[in-house]
Every structure is written in C-alpha cells, then in structure tokens.
C-alpha positions, 0 to 999 in steps of 0.5 A, spaced: 290 325 740 285 320 740 287 313 742 285 311 735 291 314 732 295 311 730 302 314 730 309 313 726 316 316 727 322 315 722 329 317 721 330 317 714 336 318 710 337 325 707 339 325 700 345 328 701 348 322 706 351 317 703 351 312 708 345 307 705 340 301 709 341 295 707 335 290 709 334 283 706 328 283 702 324 277 705 323 280 711 319 285 715 320 291 718 318 288 725 322 281 725 329 283 723 332 291 724 336 294 719 343 294 719 347 301 718 353 300 712 359 304 714 362 307 708 368 311 712 368 318 715 361 320 712 357 325 716 350 322 717 344 327 716 338 324 718 331 327 716 325 326 721 318 324 719 312 323 723 305 322 720 299 321 724 294 315 720 287 312 723 288 306 727 284 302 721 285 305 714 278 305 710 278 299 705 280 300 698 273 302 694 271 296 690 271 297 682 264 297 679 260 291 678 254 291 674 251 287 681 253 292 685 247 296 683 242 292 682 236 294 687 236 289 693 228 286 691 231 283 685 231 275 684 238 273 685 241 268 688 242 268 695 250 268 695 249 276 691 245 279 697 250 276 702 256 280 697 251 286 696 250 287 704 257 286 704 259 292 699 253 297 702 257 295 709 263 297 707 262 302 702 257 306 709 264 305 712 268 308 707 262 314 707 263 315 714 271 314 715 271 320 709 266 324 713 269 323 719 276 325 716 272 331 714 270 333 720 276 333 723 279 337 717 274 342 717 276 343 725 283 344 724 282 349 719 276 352 723 282 352 729 288 355 723 282 360 722 281 363 728 289 363 730 290 367 724 284 372 727 287 371 733 294 374 731 292 379 725 286 383 730 294 383 735 298 386 729 292 392 728 293 394 736 300 393 735 299 397 729 294 402 733 299 403 738 305 404 734 300 410 730 298 413 736 305 413 739 308 416 732 303 422 733 305 423 740 312 424 737 310 428 731 305 433 736 311 434 740 316 435 735 312 440 732 311 444 738 319 444 740 318 447 733 314 453 734 318 453 741 325 454 737 320 459 732 319 463 738 324 464 741 328 465 735 324 471 734 325 474 740 332 474 740 332 478 733 326 483 737 332 483 743 338 484 737 334 490 734 333 493 741 341 491 742 342 495 735 338 502 736 342 503 743 348 503 738 348 510 736 355 509 732 353 506 724 359 503 723 357 498 731 350 498 728 351 495 722 356 489 724 351 486 729 345 486 724 344 481 721 
C-alpha cells in the first residue's frame, strides 16, 4: 500500500439494528466521541465499511468561465493572468490525478484478468485430468464386460459338452437353457 493513501475504517449500525447514535450537530468527529444510546436488550448488529482514499483529493472542477478559455497573450489585466495560471495548474493537477487513477485501475483490472486467466487454466487442467480418469475407468469397465462375455460363452460351451454326455433325453432337457 502506498504511503500517500489514507485508510478509513467505520463500523456502521445495520438497518435492522435498533441502536441509534447521537451526536451534537456543532461538533466534529475528531473533537467529540460518538455516544450510543441504549434502548434495552436489543442486539447490536454492525456493518464494516473500509475505504481507501488518496491522501489529498483532487480539487473540484471549476465552472466554465469565458476568461478561462482565452489565450494567455490576450490583453487582460495582471490579476486575470494569475487566476488563469491557477486554473491551468489546478486543471493539470486534476488531469494528472485522473491519469494516475486510470493507470491504477488498469493495473488492478490487469491483475484481476491475470488471476481469472490462471484460475481458468487450472480448471481446464483439472477437467482434462478428470476426463482422462473417466476414459480409463470406461476402458476398464469395457474390458471387464468383454471378460464376462467370454466367461459366459465358455460356460455355455461347457454346459453344451456336459449335455452331450448325458444320454437320457429328459435329463438333457433339464440342463439346456
């Protein structure tokens, strides 16, 4: 995390909570602590909110004014040139901040895309190994079925040869399927 970032952590009461926070309207957060009023044996549900903000937020954009868009070499009183330089420098600062923010967001999106790409690659590898295991199991099952069919044919031939040895017609009928 960069040193120029300011971290803020808040615990907010959830909408279902019945505990209300009271604060004097004229005091700031830093000078006076927040006081919770307790209304009885109700549960206290808190929501956690974390935000990261730049240490120095960009100045708000200035409203468009006709003097702001004039060429610097036009004949204006000296106080207008100073104001124009201030407008241009603040605009440049805003643009630099926006560019840095876009670069940061692009880096975050790139990292996210790389992570998704890696997860997808792992899932594909797992699916391929599962498919290979399933193919091996299917092959073993097919071999077992072929083996069972061969045993069945062998048993049928054995019964047929046994039936040929029996001379009695009634006994032969009983052993034939």
